[in-house]
C-alpha positions in Angstrom: 12.0 -5.6 -23.0 15.2 -7.0 -21.0 14.0 -8.6 -17.4 13.5 -5.6 -15.1 15.0 -5.1 -11.5 11.6 -3.5 -10.7 8.0 -4.6 -11.3 5.9 -1.4 -10.4 2.1 -3.1 -9.4 -0.8 -0.7 -9.4 -4.7 -1.2 -9.6 -7.2 0.9 -11.1 -11.0 1.5 -11.0 -12.5 4.6 -12.3 -9.4 6.9 -11.6 -9.5 9.1 -14.6 -9.0 12.3 -12.5 -6.0 11.0 -10.7 -4.2 8.2 -12.9 -2.2 10.6 -14.9 -0.2 12.4 -12.2 0.5 9.1 -10.9 1.7 7.2 -13.9 3.5 10.3 -14.7 5.5 10.3 -11.4 6.5 6.5 -12.2 7.7 7.3 -15.7 9.7 10.1 -14.2 11.8 8.1 -11.7 15.8 8.4 -11.6 15.8 4.8 -11.3 14.6 3.7 -14.9 15.1 -0.3 -14.9 11.3 -1.2 -14.2 8.2 -2.6 -15.7 5.0 -0.9 -14.9 1.9 -3.4 -14.7 -1.5 -1.9 -14.2 -4.4 -3.9 -13.6 -7.8 -2.3 -14.7 -10.6 -3.8 -12.9 -13.7 -4.9 -14.4 -16.4 -2.5 -14.1 -14.9 0.6 -14.2 -17.1 3.4 -16.2 -15.0 6.3 -16.7 -12.2 7.0 -19.2 -9.4 5.4 -17.1 -8.6 2.3 -19.5 -8.4 4.7 -22.5 -5.7 6.9 -20.6 -3.8 4.0 -19.5 -3.6 2.8 -23.3 -2.5 6.3 -24.3 0.2 6.0 -22.1 1.3 2.3 -23.0 1.6 3.4 -26.7 4.1 6.1 -25.2 6.4 4.0 -23.0 6.9 0.3 -23.6 7.5 -0.5 -19.8 3.6 -0.2 -19.4 2.0 -3.4 -19.2 -1.6 -3.1 -18.8 -4.0 -6.3 -17.5 -7.8 -6.2 -17.9 -9.7 -7.9 -15.5 -12.8 -9.6 -17.4 -14.6 -9.9 -14.0 -14.3 -8.0 -10.7 -11.8 -9.8 -8.6 -11.3 -7.2 -5.8 -7.9 -4.9 -4.8 -6.4 -7.7 -3.4 -6.9 -10.1 -6.2 -5.9 -7.6 -8.7 -2.6 -6.9 -6.9 -1.8 -10.9 -6.7 -2.7 -10.9 -10.6 0.3 -8.2 -11.0 2.3 -10.1 -8.8 2.1 -13.3 -10.7 3.0 -11.8 -13.8 5.8 -9.4 -12.4 9.3 -10.0 -13.6 11.4 -8.1 -11.3 13.6 -9.0 -8.3 11.5 -6.3 -6.3 7.7 -5.5 -6.4 7.0 -1.7 -5.9 3.3 -0.9 -5.0 1.6 2.2 -6.4 -1.8 3.6 -6.0 -3.6 5.7 -8.6 -4.1 9.1 -6.9 -0.7 9.0 -5.4 2.5 10.7 -6.6 5.9 9.0 -6.1 8.8 11.7 -5.7 11.6 11.0 -8.5 14.1 9.3 -6.6 11.9 7.0 -4.3 12.6 3.8 -6.6 16.6 4.7 -6.4 16.6 5.2 -2.6 14.5 2.0 -2.1 16.9 -0.2 -4.3 19.7 1.0 -2.5 18.3 0.5 0.9 17.3 -3.2 0.0 20.6 -3.9 -1.6 22.2 -2.5 1.8 20.0 -4.4 4.3 19.8 -8.2 3.4 17.6 -8.5 6.6 14.9 -6.3 5.3 12.4 -7.4 2.8 9.6 -4.7 2.8 10.7 -1.2 2.9 8.3 1.9 3.0 8.8 5.6 3.0 7.4 8.8 4.8 4.5 10.2 3.4 3.1 14.0 2.5 -0.9 14.1 2.7 -2.2 16.2 -0.4 -5.5 17.5 -1.2 -6.9 17.5 -4.9 -4.8 21.0 -5.5 -1.6 19.3 -4.3 -1.7 21.5 -1.0 0.2 19.7 1.4 -2.1 18.9 4.3 -0.2 16.7 6.5 2.7 14.3 7.0 2.6 10.5 7.9 5.8 9.0 9.3 6.4 5.4 10.1 9.1 4.3 12.2 12.5 3.2 10.8 12.3 -0.3 12.0 9.4 -2.4 12.7 9.5 -4.3 16.0 7.0 -6.9 17.3 5.1 -3.9 19.5 5.0 -1.4 16.8 3.6 -3.7 14.7 0.7 -4.0 16.5 0.7 -0.4 17.7 0.5 1.6 14.3 0.5 0.5 10.8 4.0 -0.7 10.0 4.2 1.0 6.5 2.2 2.9 3.9 1.1 0.5 1.4 1.8 2.6 -1.6 5.0 3.5 -0.8 6.6 -0.2 -0.1 9.1 -2.0 -2.2 9.3 -5.7 -1.5 11.6 -8.6 -2.5 9.5 -10.8 -4.5 11.1 -13.7 -2.9 8.7 -12.7 0.0 5.6 -13.7 -1.9 7.3 -16.8 -3.4 8.1 -17.9 0.5 4.9 -16.9 2.2 2.2 -16.5 -0.7 0.6 -13.5 -2.0 -1.9 -11.2 -0.4 -5.0 -12.6 1.4 -8.0 -11.5 -0.3 -10.1 -12.5 2.7 -9.1 -9.8 4.7 -10.1 -6.1 3.6 -6.6 -5.0 5.7 -4.9 -7.3 3.1 -1.5 -4.9 3.6 -1.8 -5.1 7.4 -2.2 -9.1 7.3 1.0 -9.2 4.5 2.9 -7.3 7.2 1.9 -9.6 10.1 2.6 -12.9 8.0 6.0 -11.4 7.1 7.3 -10.7 10.7 5.9 -13.9 11.7 8.0 -15.8 9.1 11.1 -13.7 10.1 10.9 -11.0 7.4 12.3 -7.7 8.3 10.3 -4.5 7.6 11.9 -1.0 7.6 11.0 2.5 6.5 13.3 5.3 4.8 13.1 8.5 7.1 12.5 10.4 3.9 9.3 11.8 2.4 9.2 9.9 -0.8 5.5 9.8 -1.5 2.5 11.9 -1.7 -0.8 10.3 -0.5 -3.9 11.8 -2.0 -6.4 12.7 0.8 -9.8 11.5 -0.5 -13.1 12.9 1.1 -16.4 11.0 1.6 -15.0 7.6 2.5 -18.2 6.0 4.2 -18.8 4.7 7.5 -19.6 1.2 6.2 -15.9 0.8 4.7 -14.5 2.2 7.6 -16.2 -0.2 9.5 -15.0 -3.0 7.5 -11.7 -1.9 7.9 -11.7 -1.6 11.5 -13.2 -5.2 11.8 -10.6 -6.5 9.5 -7.7 -4.9 11.5 -9.1 -6.7 14.6 -9.3 -10.0 13.0 -5.9 -9.9 11.8 -4.3 -8.9 15.4 -6.6 -11.6 16.8 -5.3 -14.0 14.6 -1.6 -13.1 15.1 -1.6 -12.4 18.7 -0.2 -15.8 19.9 3.0 -15.2 17.7 3.5 -11.8 19.1 2.4 -12.5 22.6 3.0 -9.6 25.3 1.1 -6.9 27.4 1.2 -4.1 25.0 0.0 -6.3 22.0 -3.1 -7.2 24.1 -3.6 -3.7 24.7 -3.4 -2.5 21.3 -5.7 -5.7 20.2 -8.1 -4.3 22.6 -8.0 -0.8 21.2 -8.9 -2.0 17.9 -11.9 -3.7 19.5 -13.0 -0.4 21.0 -12.6 1.2 17.5 -15.0 -1.4 16.0 -17.7 -0.5 18.6 -17.7 3.1 18.2 -20.9 4.6 17.9 -21.2 6.2 14.1 -21.8 9.6 15.2 -18.5 9.7 17.3 -16.4 8.1 14.5 -17.5 10.6 12.6 -16.3 13.3 14.6 -12.6 11.7 15.3 -12.3 10.6 11.7 -10.1 13.4 10.6 -7.5 13.2 13.4 -7.5 9.4 13.1 -6.8 9.8 9.2 -3.9 12.3 10.0 -2.2 10.0 12.8 -2.7 6.7 10.7 -2.4 7.4 7.1 -4.8 6.6 4.1 -7.6 4.6 5.2 -7.8 1.5 3.2 -4.0 1.2 3.7 -3.2 1.7 7.4 -4.9 0.5 10.7 -5.4 2.2 13.8 
């Protein structure tokens, strides 16, 4: 296989219910010059790996990397990036569905905007039956204030210039909100972030996320904002950092009540940060 323009990086762990549609959405892209790197996490107990192997036989662009010990989501992505041959890295999450023209539009955008190193898209929320239940529309251009106010981009929608990782390093597995930390680090080093104002991915709405995981995400987001606040210091960013602190201190019963509205506003928990 010749060197591809895009390397798609996706991690899987007990995803047999969702992964088929996700893989099919990538293989059906109108832009076909890509490799598809799938990192299968150690400890997965369902038929996910069997499904991946079936697809890899059918399409040579699929490269399965199997972890021989549990390394976590961020390090799995880093493993995929280290094995990537493409000029651009496209993220994908098992369970989400990329629209056919996603890669074509993102490559065109990056080729036309040399100042942008990370480009995301708008997204639809979908339930298991594929019914659309909401929308998530990140702003067209991320500035120093919007970086703190809302999640800059939907993680599974982004395409990144590989040179970004070569210059500032890969995902920091120290943080649960590894994507948010990457966005902060990118902006700190002068790399632009933008979003195509078009719905190019469907995000799976998953029920039953534990309060413990939500707390981990909130604490991680607050720590990241606090770490990078000196580099983006202004009145509003202080307010947005304190808002994250308040979120960490909310009683669990209140957090459960407002969680649905938070998810509708801010995108998939685990990838987006209020």
